N, CA and C atoms as an extended XYZ file, in Angstrom:
594
Properties=species:S:1:pos:R:3:atomname:S:1:resname:S:1:resid:I:1 pbc="F F F"
N        16.463        0.770       10.397 N   MET     1
C        15.951       -0.600        9.341 CA  MET     1
C        15.693       -0.168        8.255 C   MET     1
N        16.193       -1.361        7.503 N   SER     2
C        15.653       -1.730        5.950 CA  SER     2
C        16.262       -3.061        5.653 C   SER     2
N        15.775       -3.292        4.741 N   GLY     3
C        16.372       -4.893        4.354 CA  GLY     3
C        14.409       -5.513        3.822 C   GLY     3
N        14.370       -6.797        3.301 N   LYS     4
C        13.695       -7.087        3.036 CA  LYS     4
C        13.208       -8.896        3.849 C   LYS     4
N        12.000       -8.985        3.753 N   ILE     5
C        12.151      -10.410        5.084 CA  ILE     5
C        10.610      -11.129        4.029 C   ILE     5
N        11.474      -12.346        3.037 N   VAL     6
C        10.729      -13.200        2.701 CA  VAL     6
C         9.922      -13.923        3.845 C   VAL     6
N         8.420      -15.117        3.234 N   ILE     7
C         7.681      -14.876        4.257 CA  ILE     7
C         7.261      -16.559        3.021 C   ILE     7
N         7.297      -17.223        3.165 N   ALA     8
C         7.034      -18.578        2.835 CA  ALA     8
C         5.005      -18.778        2.874 C   ALA     8
N         4.408      -18.348        2.673 N   THR     9
C         2.753      -18.125        2.570 CA  THR     9
C         2.338      -17.443        1.972 C   THR     9
N         1.372      -17.631        0.985 N   GLY    10
C         0.165      -17.167        0.169 CA  GLY    10
C        -0.985      -15.989        1.281 C   GLY    10
N        -0.855      -16.509        2.348 N   ASN    11
C        -2.113      -16.150        3.014 CA  ASN    11
C        -2.222      -14.106        3.538 C   ASN    11
N        -2.414      -13.956        2.653 N   LYS    12
C        -2.908      -12.692        3.560 CA  LYS    12
C        -3.292      -12.090        4.831 C   LYS    12
N        -3.736      -12.710        5.022 N   GLY    13
C        -3.665      -12.039        6.578 CA  GLY    13
C        -2.620      -12.222        7.829 C   GLY    13
N        -2.440      -14.016        7.588 N   LYS    14
C        -1.053      -14.367        7.938 CA  LYS    14
C         0.617      -13.148        7.156 C   LYS    14
N         0.307      -12.623        5.682 N   ILE    15
C         1.594      -11.453        5.911 CA  ILE    15
C         0.987      -10.054        6.264 C   ILE    15
N        -0.130      -10.080        6.867 N   ASN    16
C        -0.841       -8.671        7.695 CA  ASN    16
C         0.283       -8.944        9.031 C   ASN    16
N        -0.568      -10.256        9.492 N   ASP    17
C         0.383      -10.093       10.709 CA  ASP    17
C         1.375       -9.844       11.368 C   ASP    17
N         2.613      -10.737       10.169 N   PHE    18
C         3.791       -9.874        9.728 CA  PHE    18
C         4.148       -8.852       10.175 C   PHE    18
N         3.074       -7.831        8.831 N   LYS    19
C         3.808       -6.992        8.888 CA  LYS    19
C         3.490       -5.996        9.931 C   LYS    19
N         2.753       -6.300       10.453 N   ALA    20
C         2.276       -5.553       11.857 CA  ALA    20
C         3.875       -5.728       12.780 C   ALA    20
N         4.324       -6.477       12.243 N   VAL    21
C         5.506       -6.916       13.300 CA  VAL    21
C         6.514       -6.408       13.255 C   VAL    21
N         7.324       -6.445       11.987 N   PHE    22
C         8.143       -5.983       11.158 CA  PHE    22
C         7.706       -4.543       10.505 C   PHE    22
N         7.791       -3.607       11.552 N   THR    23
C         6.756       -2.358       10.409 CA  THR    23
C         8.173       -1.361        9.452 C   THR    23
N         9.523       -1.702       10.439 N   ASP    24
C        10.206       -1.927        9.808 CA  ASP    24
C        10.800       -1.959        8.711 C   ASP    24
N         9.885       -3.159        7.772 N   TYR    25
C        11.063       -4.182        6.651 CA  TYR    25
C         9.791       -3.676        5.609 C   TYR    25
N        10.496       -5.073        4.527 N   GLU    26
C         9.822       -4.750        3.197 CA  GLU    26
C         9.073       -6.000        3.612 C   GLU    26
N         7.983       -6.823        3.818 N   VAL    27
C         7.534       -8.174        4.714 CA  VAL    27
C         6.985       -8.923        3.146 C   VAL    27
N         7.794       -9.493        2.102 N   VAL    28
C         7.015      -10.245        1.192 CA  VAL    28
C         6.397      -11.560        1.296 C   VAL    28
N         5.524      -11.709        0.651 N   GLY    29
C         5.122      -13.216        0.131 CA  GLY    29
C         5.816      -14.203       -0.741 C   GLY    29
N         5.775      -15.378       -0.231 N   ILE    30
C         6.594      -16.033       -1.310 CA  ILE    30
C         6.035      -15.857       -2.755 C   ILE    30
N         4.079      -16.128       -2.737 N   LYS    31
C         3.680      -15.719       -4.448 CA  LYS    31
C         4.131      -15.128       -5.221 C   LYS    31
N         4.410      -13.396       -4.341 N   GLU    32
C         5.578      -12.461       -5.454 CA  GLU    32
C         6.454      -12.815       -6.016 C   GLU    32
N         7.361      -13.144       -5.335 N   MET    33
C         8.565      -13.986       -6.048 CA  MET    33
C         8.491      -14.891       -6.671 C   MET    33
N         7.473      -16.551       -6.682 N   LEU    34
C         7.475      -17.206       -7.209 CA  LEU    34
C         6.015      -17.827       -7.195 C   LEU    34
N         5.206      -18.079       -7.753 N   SER    35
C         3.404      -17.277       -8.535 CA  SER    35
C         2.602      -19.080       -8.491 C   SER    35
N         3.458      -20.313       -7.840 N   ASP    36
C         3.305      -21.562       -8.223 CA  ASP    36
C         3.724      -22.563       -6.801 C   ASP    36
N         4.511      -21.541       -5.960 N   PHE    37
C         4.959      -21.869       -4.729 CA  PHE    37
C         4.093      -22.968       -4.005 C   PHE    37
N         4.247      -23.614       -4.066 N   GLU    38
C         3.144      -24.693       -3.020 CA  GLU    38
C         4.486      -25.862       -2.212 C   GLU    38
N         3.398      -26.252       -1.438 N   VAL    39
C         4.585      -27.306       -0.242 CA  VAL    39
C         2.908      -28.307        0.763 C   VAL    39
N         3.003      -28.475        0.158 N   GLU    40
C         2.325      -30.491        0.623 CA  GLU    40
C         2.501      -30.537        2.662 C   GLU    40
N         1.694      -29.704        3.457 N   GLU    41
C         2.051      -30.493        4.628 CA  GLU    41
C         1.720      -31.392        4.825 C   GLU    41
N         2.877      -32.054        5.082 N   THR    42
C         2.353      -34.059        5.884 CA  THR    42
C         3.242      -34.117        7.107 C   THR    42
N         3.364      -33.364        7.485 N   ALA    43
C         4.703      -33.226        8.900 CA  ALA    43
C         3.034      -33.265        9.923 C   ALA    43
N         3.411      -33.720       10.822 N   ASP    44
C         1.531      -33.539       12.136 CA  ASP    44
C         2.058      -32.661       13.570 C   ASP    44
N         3.456      -31.962       13.437 N   THR    45
C         3.036      -30.844       14.015 CA  THR    45
C         2.696      -29.794       13.668 C   THR    45
N         3.022      -28.367       14.053 N   PHE    46
C         3.164      -27.056       13.425 CA  PHE    46
C         4.013      -27.099       13.098 C   PHE    46
N         5.896      -27.392       13.830 N   GLY    47
C         7.065      -27.503       13.898 CA  GLY    47
C         7.217      -27.882       12.619 C   GLY    47
N         6.850      -29.310       12.074 N   GLY    48
C         7.420      -29.801       11.648 CA  GLY    48
C         7.134      -29.038        9.744 C   GLY    48
N         5.557      -29.046       10.297 N   ASN    49
C         4.941      -28.600        8.726 CA  ASN    49
C         5.303      -26.615        8.461 C   ASN    49
N         5.855      -25.802       10.057 N   ALA    50
C         6.629      -24.751        9.389 CA  ALA    50
C         8.273      -25.272        7.981 C   ALA    50
N         8.398      -25.839        8.885 N   ILE    51
C        10.037      -26.400        8.665 CA  ILE    51
C        10.223      -26.595        7.294 C   ILE    51
N         8.710      -28.264        6.651 N   LEU    52
C         8.637      -27.945        5.128 CA  LEU    52
C         9.290      -26.437        4.552 C   LEU    52
N         8.153      -25.466        4.809 N   LYS    53
C         7.341      -24.724        3.946 CA  LYS    53
C         8.729      -24.142        4.043 C   LYS    53
N         9.193      -23.255        5.134 N   ALA    54
C        10.757      -22.276        5.293 CA  ALA    54
C        11.528      -23.350        3.882 C   ALA    54
N        11.976      -23.874        4.359 N   GLU    55
C        13.260      -25.035        3.322 CA  GLU    55
C        12.685      -25.341        2.378 C   GLU    55
N        11.593      -25.824        1.446 N   ALA    56
C        11.748      -25.520       -0.126 CA  ALA    56
C        11.711      -23.849       -0.731 C   ALA    56
N        11.148      -22.860        0.377 N   ALA    57
C        10.875      -21.889        0.002 CA  ALA    57
C        12.975      -20.945       -0.177 C   ALA    57
N        13.473      -21.619        0.849 N   SER    58
C        14.573      -20.847        0.971 CA  SER    58
C        15.387      -21.629        0.046 C   SER    58
N        15.554      -23.303       -0.130 N   GLU    59
C        16.022      -23.476       -1.316 CA  GLU    59
C        15.358      -23.036       -2.301 C   GLU    59
N        14.144      -22.447       -3.621 N   ALA    60
C        14.007      -22.339       -4.514 CA  ALA    60
C        15.027      -21.256       -5.127 C   ALA    60
N        14.542      -20.468       -4.254 N   LEU    61
C        14.864      -18.418       -3.901 CA  LEU    61
C        16.641      -18.890       -3.672 C   LEU    61
N        17.284      -19.435       -3.117 N   GLY    62
C        18.390      -19.647       -2.710 CA  GLY    62
C        18.716      -18.103       -1.860 C   GLY    62
N        17.881      -18.020       -0.975 N   LEU    63
C        17.645      -16.809        0.579 CA  LEU    63
C        17.274      -17.661        1.731 C   LEU    63
N        17.196      -16.007        2.719 N   PRO    64
C        17.048      -16.705        4.000 CA  PRO    64
C        15.225      -16.448        3.741 C   PRO    64
N        14.848      -17.567        4.727 N   VAL    65
C        13.061      -17.273        4.471 CA  VAL    65
C        12.447      -17.815        5.956 C   VAL    65
N        11.133      -17.253        6.031 N   ILE    66
C        10.667      -17.432        7.266 CA  ILE    66
C         9.485      -18.394        7.105 C   ILE    66
N         8.407      -18.975        7.213 N   SER    67
C         7.139      -19.611        7.556 CA  SER    67
C         6.494      -19.958        8.360 C   SER    67
N         5.700      -19.970        8.821 N   ASP    68
C         4.975      -20.167        9.651 CA  ASP    68
C         3.873      -21.418        9.918 C   ASP    68
N         3.535      -22.348       10.703 N   ASP    69
C         2.273      -22.691       10.492 CA  ASP    69
C         2.426      -22.801       12.110 C   ASP    69
N         0.726      -22.493       11.726 N   SER    70
C        -0.179      -22.257       13.317 CA  SER    70
C        -1.608      -22.425       13.531 C   SER    70
N        -2.192      -22.143       14.462 N   GLY    71
C        -3.251      -23.045       14.475 CA  GLY    71
C        -3.628      -22.948       16.036 C   GLY    71
N        -5.107      -23.394       16.279 N   LEU    72
C        -5.760      -23.238       17.328 CA  LEU    72
C        -6.035      -24.330       17.870 C   LEU    72
N        -5.750      -24.712       18.815 N   SER    73
C        -5.985      -26.690       20.120 CA  SER    73
C        -6.850      -25.539       20.419 C   SER    73
N        -8.584      -26.824       20.667 N   VAL    74
C        -9.313      -26.288       21.829 CA  VAL    74
C        -9.827      -27.456       22.642 C   VAL    74
N        -9.003      -27.465       24.380 N   ASN    75
C        -8.492      -28.683       25.434 CA  ASN    75
C       -10.040      -29.737       24.850 C   ASN    75
N       -11.319      -29.034       24.830 N   ALA    76
C       -12.868      -30.054       24.971 CA  ALA    76
C       -12.679      -30.705       24.226 C   ALA    76
N       -11.663      -31.409       23.037 N   LEU    77
C       -11.711      -31.645       21.845 CA  LEU    77
C       -10.286      -32.648       21.734 C   LEU    77
N        -9.918      -32.104       22.368 N   GLU    78
C        -8.756      -33.061       22.950 CA  GLU    78
C        -6.959      -32.835       21.134 C   GLU    78
N        -7.476      -31.109       21.449 N   GLY    79
C        -6.287      -30.352       20.695 CA  GLY    79
C        -6.779      -30.278       19.740 C   GLY    79
N        -8.553      -30.973       18.871 N   ALA    80
C        -8.545      -30.367       17.703 CA  ALA    80
C        -9.141      -28.703       17.520 C   ALA    80
N        -8.369      -28.203       16.751 N   PRO    81
C        -8.343      -28.862       14.982 CA  PRO    81
C        -6.787      -28.240       15.413 C   PRO    81
N        -6.321      -28.449       15.765 N   GLY    82
C        -4.706      -28.654       15.644 CA  GLY    82
C        -3.943      -27.923       14.033 C   GLY    82
N        -3.901      -28.933       14.083 N   VAL    83
C        -2.400      -28.618       12.618 CA  VAL    83
C        -3.393      -28.794       11.496 C   VAL    83
N        -4.365      -29.302       11.532 N   TYR    84
C        -5.675      -29.900       10.615 CA  TYR    84
C        -6.634      -28.210       10.764 C   TYR    84
N        -6.075      -26.910       11.459 N   SER    85
C        -6.584      -26.086       11.481 CA  SER    85
C        -7.071      -25.669       10.699 C   SER    85
N        -7.025      -25.056        9.734 N   ALA    86
C        -7.167      -23.863        7.775 CA  ALA    86
C        -7.879      -25.417        7.348 C   ALA    86
N        -7.996      -26.742        7.288 N   ARG    87
C        -8.838      -27.680        7.032 CA  ARG    87
C        -9.856      -28.444        7.601 C   ARG    87
N       -10.595      -28.026        8.581 N   TYR    88
C       -10.552      -28.577       10.189 CA  TYR    88
C       -12.573      -28.493        8.933 C   TYR    88
N       -12.938      -28.360        7.886 N   SER    89
C       -13.804      -28.993        7.359 CA  SER    89
C       -14.502      -28.859        6.146 C   SER    89
N       -12.809      -29.093        5.114 N   GLY    90
C       -12.682      -30.177        4.460 CA  GLY    90
C       -11.128      -29.382        3.336 C   GLY    90
N       -11.389      -29.981        2.449 N   VAL    91
C       -10.049      -29.922        2.009 CA  VAL    91
C       -10.599      -28.522        0.792 C   VAL    91
N       -11.772      -27.952        1.292 N   ASN    92
C       -12.115      -26.451        0.152 CA  ASN    92
C       -12.431      -25.602        1.571 C   ASN    92
N       -12.161      -25.941        2.399 N   ALA    93
C       -12.089      -25.268        4.067 CA  ALA    93
C       -12.549      -23.572        3.957 C   ALA    93
N       -13.315      -23.453        4.227 N   THR    94
C       -12.918      -21.313        3.940 CA  THR    94
C       -13.399      -21.142        6.392 C   THR    94
N       -12.838      -20.546        6.647 N   ASP    95
C       -12.664      -19.308        7.122 CA  ASP    95
C       -14.154      -19.751        8.043 C   ASP    95
N       -15.153      -19.602        7.762 N   GLU    96
C       -16.670      -19.647        7.713 CA  GLU    96
C       -16.918      -20.686        7.743 C   GLU    96
N       -16.971      -22.111        7.080 N   SER    97
C       -17.075      -23.547        7.200 CA  SER    97
C       -16.255      -23.376        8.160 C   SER    97
N       -15.518      -23.733        8.733 N   ASN    98
C       -14.319      -23.955        9.771 CA  ASN    98
C       -15.097      -23.383       10.944 C   ASN    98
N       -15.346      -22.154       11.720 N   ASN    99
C       -15.713      -21.345       12.491 CA  ASN    99
C       -17.390      -22.491       13.013 C   ASN    99
N       -18.190      -22.316       12.293 N   ALA   100
C       -19.635      -23.224       12.100 CA  ALA   100
C       -19.260      -24.792       12.477 C   ALA   100
N       -18.069      -25.435       12.126 N   LYS   101
C       -17.967      -26.709       12.793 CA  LYS   101
C       -18.080      -26.651       14.028 C   LYS   101
N       -16.907      -25.881       14.530 N   LEU   102
C       -16.443      -25.525       15.393 CA  LEU   102
C       -17.426      -25.162       16.359 C   LEU   102
N       -17.724      -24.826       16.193 N   LEU   103
C       -19.421      -23.950       16.924 CA  LEU   103
C       -20.586      -25.902       17.013 C   LEU   103
N       -20.668      -26.151       16.083 N   GLU   104
C       -21.399      -27.327       16.253 CA  GLU   104
C       -20.746      -28.568       16.675 C   GLU   104
N       -19.133      -28.424       16.543 N   ALA   105
C       -18.895      -29.505       17.652 CA  ALA   105
C       -18.531      -29.056       19.110 C   ALA   105
N       -18.593      -27.934       19.397 N   LEU   106
C       -18.582      -27.577       20.799 CA  LEU   106
C       -20.137      -27.458       21.405 C   LEU   106
N       -21.080      -27.707       20.813 N   GLU   107
C       -22.625      -27.356       21.193 CA  GLU   107
C       -22.709      -27.458       22.490 C   GLU   107
N       -23.234      -27.283       23.668 N   GLY   108
C       -23.844      -27.795       24.992 CA  GLY   108
C       -22.727      -28.102       25.603 C   GLY   108
N       -21.146      -27.798       25.354 N   VAL   109
C       -20.001      -27.677       25.931 CA  VAL   109
C       -19.301      -26.430       26.822 C   VAL   109
N       -19.103      -26.674       27.670 N   THR   110
C       -19.430      -25.439       29.366 CA  THR   110
C       -17.361      -25.356       29.479 C   THR   110
N       -16.232      -25.873       29.324 N   GLU   111
C       -15.211      -25.675       29.255 CA  GLU   111
C       -15.068      -25.888       27.855 C   GLU   111
N       -13.908      -24.721       27.744 N   ARG   112
C       -14.130      -23.730       25.812 CA  ARG   112
C       -12.889      -23.436       26.378 C   ARG   112
N       -12.608      -24.166       27.346 N   SER   113
C       -10.657      -23.430       27.273 CA  SER   113
C        -9.837      -23.671       25.895 C   SER   113
N        -9.100      -22.708       25.045 N   ALA   114
C        -8.076      -22.991       23.784 CA  ALA   114
C        -6.603      -22.349       23.951 C   ALA   114
N        -6.776      -22.174       23.271 N   HIS   115
C        -4.549      -21.610       22.882 CA  HIS   115
C        -4.296      -21.547       21.390 C   HIS   115
N        -3.961      -20.368       20.686 N   PHE   116
C        -3.517      -20.710       19.133 CA  PHE   116
C        -1.989      -21.271       19.978 C   PHE   116
N        -1.086      -21.894       18.608 N   THR   117
C         0.151      -22.006       18.684 CA  THR   117
C         0.344      -21.530       17.035 C   THR   117
N         1.939      -20.797       17.031 N   CYS   118
C         2.125      -20.697       16.750 CA  CYS   118
C         4.142      -21.093       15.222 C   CYS   118
N         4.540      -21.524       15.428 N   VAL   119
C         6.368      -21.707       15.535 CA  VAL   119
C         6.244      -21.927       13.887 C   VAL   119
N         7.925      -20.486       14.583 N   ILE   120
C         8.441      -20.117       13.298 CA  ILE   120
C         9.366      -20.918       12.293 C   ILE   120
N         9.638      -20.893       11.281 N   ALA   121
C        10.716      -21.595       11.428 CA  ALA   121
C        11.680      -20.523       10.054 C   ALA   121
N        12.949      -20.637       10.678 N   LEU   122
C        13.940      -19.631        9.157 CA  LEU   122
C        15.544      -20.808        8.961 C   LEU   122
N        15.197      -20.902        7.601 N   SER   123
C        15.427      -21.391        7.413 CA  SER   123
C        16.325      -20.147        5.613 C   SER   123
N        18.222      -20.763        7.105 N   VAL   124
C        18.989      -20.284        5.782 CA  VAL   124
C        19.975      -20.780        4.927 C   VAL   124
N        19.846      -20.034        3.567 N   PRO   125
C        21.101      -21.614        2.936 CA  PRO   125
C        22.697      -21.691        3.404 C   PRO   125
N        21.889      -23.324        3.560 N   GLY   126
C        23.670      -24.061        4.001 CA  GLY   126
C        23.673      -24.149        5.276 C   GLY   126
N        22.662      -24.170        6.479 N   GLU   127
C        22.565      -23.704        7.852 CA  GLU   127
C        22.050      -24.827        8.432 C   GLU   127
N        21.570      -25.351        9.406 N   GLU   128
C        20.508      -25.803       10.398 CA  GLU   128
C        19.057      -25.126       10.745 C   GLU   128
N        17.646      -25.334       10.179 N   THR   129
C        17.077      -24.321       10.345 CA  THR   129
C        16.237      -24.355       11.750 C   THR   129
N        16.011      -23.593       12.184 N   ARG   130
C        15.744      -23.147       13.434 CA  ARG   130
C        14.611      -22.820       13.620 C   ARG   130
N        13.738      -22.697       14.718 N   THR   131
C        11.974      -22.725       14.955 CA  THR   131
C        11.784      -22.352       16.388 C   THR   131
N        10.770      -21.598       16.429 N   TYR   132
C        10.326      -20.037       17.103 CA  TYR   132
C         9.398      -20.085       17.970 C   TYR   132
N         8.926      -20.550       19.332 N   THR   133
C         7.099      -21.046       19.551 CA  THR   133
C         7.062      -19.305       19.795 C   THR   133
N         5.645      -19.268       20.124 N   GLY   134
C         4.246      -18.658       20.528 CA  GLY   134
C         3.162      -19.090       21.072 C   GLY   134
N         2.810      -18.449       21.971 N   VAL   135
C         1.337      -19.237       22.769 CA  VAL   135
C         0.695      -18.390       23.595 C   VAL   135
N        -1.051      -18.497       22.429 N   LEU   136
C        -1.880      -17.377       22.907 CA  LEU   136
C        -2.512      -18.008       23.584 C   LEU   136
N        -3.278      -17.670       25.087 N   GLU   137
C        -4.457      -18.429       25.448 CA  GLU   137
C        -5.778      -18.269       26.225 C   GLU   137
N        -6.606      -18.869       26.275 N   GLY   138
C        -7.816      -18.022       25.439 CA  GLY   138
C        -9.129      -19.573       25.829 C   GLY   138
N       -10.551      -18.629       24.792 N   GLU   139
C       -11.170      -19.738       25.275 CA  GLU   139
C       -12.520      -19.053       24.065 C   GLU   139
N       -12.344      -20.491       23.791 N   ILE   140
C       -13.416      -19.979       22.605 CA  ILE   140
C       -15.166      -19.722       22.862 C   ILE   140
N       -15.602      -18.729       21.984 N   LEU   141
C       -16.473      -17.925       22.456 CA  LEU   141
C       -17.890      -18.465       22.245 C   LEU   141
N       -18.796      -18.754       22.418 N   THR   142
C       -20.119      -19.341       21.534 CA  THR   142
C       -20.781      -19.114       19.949 C   THR   142
N       -20.215      -17.694       19.630 N   GLU   143
C       -20.638      -16.749       18.720 CA  GLU   143
C       -19.701      -15.941       17.736 C   GLU   143
N       -19.798      -15.812       16.585 N   PRO   144
C       -18.866      -15.197       16.234 CA  PRO   144
C       -18.335      -13.501       16.964 C   PRO   144
N       -17.511      -12.960       17.387 N   PHE   145
C       -17.590      -11.866       17.648 CA  PHE   145
C       -16.503      -10.309       17.361 C   PHE   145
N       -17.141       -9.405       16.472 N   GLY   146
C       -16.791       -8.736       15.924 CA  GLY   146
C       -16.407       -8.936       14.267 C   GLY   146
N       -15.409       -7.899       13.852 N   THR   147
C       -15.334       -8.283       12.299 CA  THR   147
C       -13.677       -7.633       11.480 C   THR   147
N       -12.618       -7.947       12.561 N   TYR   148
C       -11.494       -8.204       12.706 CA  TYR   148
C       -10.638       -9.019       12.325 C   TYR   148
N        -9.730       -9.001       11.796 N   GLY   149
C        -8.700      -10.936       11.895 CA  GLY   149
C        -8.978      -11.894       10.564 C   GLY   149
N        -8.466      -13.076       11.011 N   PHE   150
C        -8.703      -13.923       10.226 CA  PHE   150
C        -8.737      -15.094       10.890 C   PHE   150
N        -9.899      -16.251       10.143 N   GLY   151
C        -9.369      -17.620       10.560 CA  GLY   151
C       -10.283      -17.777       11.689 C   GLY   151
N        -9.546      -18.513       13.258 N   TYR   152
C       -11.208      -18.294       14.530 CA  TYR   152
C       -10.431      -17.033       15.042 C   TYR   152
N       -10.239      -16.364       14.451 N   ASP   153
C       -10.121      -14.953       16.105 CA  ASP   153
C       -11.869      -14.371       16.106 C   ASP   153
N       -12.981      -14.262       15.240 N   PRO   154
C       -13.777      -14.085       15.921 CA  PRO   154
C       -14.169      -15.113       16.709 C   PRO   154
N       -14.428      -16.091       17.186 N   LEU   155
C       -14.384      -16.891       18.288 CA  LEU   155
C       -13.551      -17.087       19.426 C   LEU   155
N       -12.733      -15.885       19.821 N   PHE   156
C       -11.636      -16.684       19.977 CA  PHE   156
C       -11.660      -14.968       21.694 C   PHE   156
N       -11.324      -14.637       23.011 N   ARG   157
C       -10.772      -14.295       23.436 CA  ARG   157
C       -10.381      -15.018       24.340 C   ARG   157
N        -8.951      -13.842       24.426 N   THR   158
C        -7.926      -14.259       25.695 CA  THR   158
C        -8.383      -14.435       26.623 C   THR   158
N        -8.013      -14.360       27.045 N   SER   159
C        -7.764      -14.938       29.032 CA  SER   159
C        -7.407      -13.501       29.193 C   SER   159
N        -6.833      -13.140       29.009 N   GLU   160
C        -6.758      -11.023       29.444 CA  GLU   160
C        -8.169      -10.605       28.838 C   GLU   160
N        -9.280      -11.820       28.204 N   GLY   161
C       -10.829      -10.926       27.579 CA  GLY   161
C       -10.617       -9.870       26.842 C   GLY   161
N        -9.638       -9.553       25.833 N   ILE   162
C        -9.494       -9.265       24.693 CA  ILE   162
C        -9.459      -10.284       23.468 C   ILE   162
N       -10.953       -9.771       22.842 N   TYR   163
C       -11.506      -10.374       21.949 CA  TYR   163
C       -10.731       -9.994       20.582 C   TYR   163
N       -10.362      -10.870       20.305 N   LEU   164
C        -9.493      -11.234       19.079 CA  LEU   164
C       -10.527      -10.661       17.401 C   LEU   164
N       -12.068      -10.263       17.262 N   GLY   165
C       -12.481      -10.271       16.575 CA  GLY   165
C       -12.269       -8.558       16.360 C   GLY   165
N       -12.196       -8.294       17.706 N   MET   166
C       -12.652       -6.659       17.755 CA  MET   166
C       -11.097       -5.480       17.661 C   MET   166
N        -9.977       -6.317       17.834 N   ILE   167
C        -9.404       -5.464       17.826 CA  ILE   167
C        -8.466       -6.098       16.378 C   ILE   167
N        -7.286       -5.072       15.125 N   ASN   168
C        -6.992       -4.705       14.461 CA  ASN   168
C        -5.472       -5.064       14.779 C   ASN   168
N        -5.205       -5.488       12.883 N   SER   169
C        -3.876       -5.931       13.377 CA  SER   169
C        -2.598       -5.822       13.688 C   SER   169
N        -2.692       -4.414       14.130 N   GLY   170
C        -1.826       -3.452       14.270 CA  GLY   170
C        -1.845       -3.568       16.331 C   GLY   170
N        -2.817       -3.992       16.813 N   GLU   171
C        -3.577       -4.075       17.919 CA  GLU   171
C        -2.604       -5.647       18.479 C   GLU   171
N        -3.353       -6.530       17.670 N   LYS   172
C        -3.675       -7.814       17.746 CA  LYS   172
C        -1.955       -7.755       17.361 C   LYS   172
N        -1.138       -7.575       16.076 N   GLY   173
C         0.744       -7.557       16.726 CA  GLY   173
C         1.532       -7.527       18.047 C   GLY   173
N         0.425       -6.876       18.646 N   LYS   174
C         1.595       -6.661       20.222 CA  LYS   174
C         1.307       -7.885       21.454 C   LYS   174
N        -0.233       -8.506       20.351 N   ILE   175
C        -0.348       -9.740       21.284 CA  ILE   175
C        -0.407      -11.146       21.203 C   ILE   175
N        -0.533      -11.232       19.969 N   SER   176
C        -0.855      -12.507       19.080 CA  SER   176
C         0.724      -13.882       19.275 C   SER   176
N        -0.294      -15.039       18.848 N   HIS   177
C         0.548      -16.072       19.448 CA  HIS   177
C         2.355      -15.782       18.179 C   HIS   177
N         1.189      -15.807       17.027 N   ARG   178
C         2.553      -14.718       16.624 CA  ARG   178
C         3.720      -14.424       16.402 C   ARG   178
N         3.448      -13.174       17.086 N   SER   179
C         3.655      -11.733       17.172 CA  SER   179
C         5.165      -12.474       18.057 C   SER   179
N         3.921      -13.267       19.485 N   LYS   180
C         5.421      -14.159       20.111 CA  LYS   180
C         6.283      -14.551       19.668 C   LYS   180
N         6.053      -15.559       18.863 N   ALA   181
C         7.394      -16.054       18.392 CA  ALA   181
C         8.483      -15.367       17.035 C   ALA   181
N         7.327      -14.282       17.285 N   LEU   182
C         8.072      -13.650       16.081 CA  LEU   182
C         9.236      -12.368       16.757 C   LEU   182
N         8.710      -12.360       18.498 N   LYS   183
C         9.552      -11.368       19.375 CA  LYS   183
C        10.800      -12.533       19.800 C   LYS   183
N        10.054      -13.411       19.662 N   GLU   184
C        12.215      -14.783       19.856 CA  GLU   184
C        13.353      -15.021       19.194 C   GLU   184
N        12.164      -14.620       17.432 N   LEU   185
C        12.728      -14.728       16.435 CA  LEU   185
C        14.048      -14.052       16.213 C   LEU   185
N        13.146      -13.146       16.502 N   MET   186
C        14.376      -11.057       16.686 CA  MET   186
C        15.258      -11.314       18.467 C   MET   186
N        14.831      -12.211       18.763 N   LYS   187
C        16.162      -11.785       20.254 CA  LYS   187
C        16.219      -12.545       19.262 C   LYS   187
N        17.136      -13.478       18.594 N   ASP   188
C        18.437      -14.043       17.913 CA  ASP   188
C        18.896      -13.695       16.673 C   ASP   188
N        19.037      -12.558       17.495 N   LYS   189
C        19.584      -11.232       16.391 CA  LYS   189
C        21.202      -11.409       15.005 C   LYS   189
N        21.773      -12.256       15.848 N   GLU   190
C        22.856      -12.625       14.466 CA  GLU   190
C        22.116      -13.452       13.939 C   GLU   190
N        21.311      -14.302       13.285 N   VAL   191
C        20.069      -15.215       12.983 CA  VAL   191
C        18.649      -13.949       12.488 C   VAL   191
N        18.863      -13.324       12.633 N   PHE   192
C        17.400      -11.942       12.190 CA  PHE   192
C        18.255      -11.238       10.998 C   PHE   192
N        19.711      -10.870       11.790 N   GLU   193
C        20.755       -9.729       10.637 CA  GLU   193
C        20.458      -11.129        9.643 C   GLU   193
N        20.544      -12.396        9.298 N   LYS   194
C        20.952      -12.694        7.976 CA  LYS   194
C        19.373      -12.969        6.837 C   LYS   194
N        18.188      -13.390        7.873 N   LEU   195
C        17.084      -13.245        7.471 CA  LEU   195
C        16.178      -11.839        6.873 C   LEU   195
N        17.379      -10.902        7.066 N   THR   196
C        17.198       -9.044        6.972 CA  THR   196
C        17.421       -8.762        5.960 C   THR   196
N        19.200       -9.620        5.413 N   SER   197
C        20.197       -9.045        4.865 CA  SER   197
C        19.938       -9.386        3.184 C   SER   197
N        18.526       -9.328        2.423 N   ASN   198
C        17.885       -9.748        1.076 CA  ASN   198
C        17.719       -8.508        0.901 C   ASN   198
């Protein structure tokens, strides 16, 4: 197989996750093609934000593009941080500051169930945008564990007992919410072929 898959993200961690799934393709982040590409994520759902980014990138390039919006939802926090996962601790949030805020919010809380959600949007010029969803269930740890991954990974243990901070991108690519969503996309063979025809 060959082909280029354009991802409407500048997040290196996400790009590595995509590469771990799309091993037979050249994965290109949007910033490599449009260095000043930015889209304000104004939707209140993961799907809405994914569609905004994919459609803006596809229109700018005139090519099929995929985008994702993803985040962590904690049941004890009524689904927070949710769509605000990347900026949970403020406009200039870092992974470390977001994790610190989450641990503070859960201090003394014993019910720590949570899930990651990823919605992939595929925008093809002249066609209706399609979305694909993946969910990874688990719980929030009381302290960071491991050095792999990004975002909230060091604080997350899956329902199967896997610590995301302890596995590399290849291993994560087999089980993550993002890989589940991407596998749903790949099942949509006719549309997937359009994506890889870049």
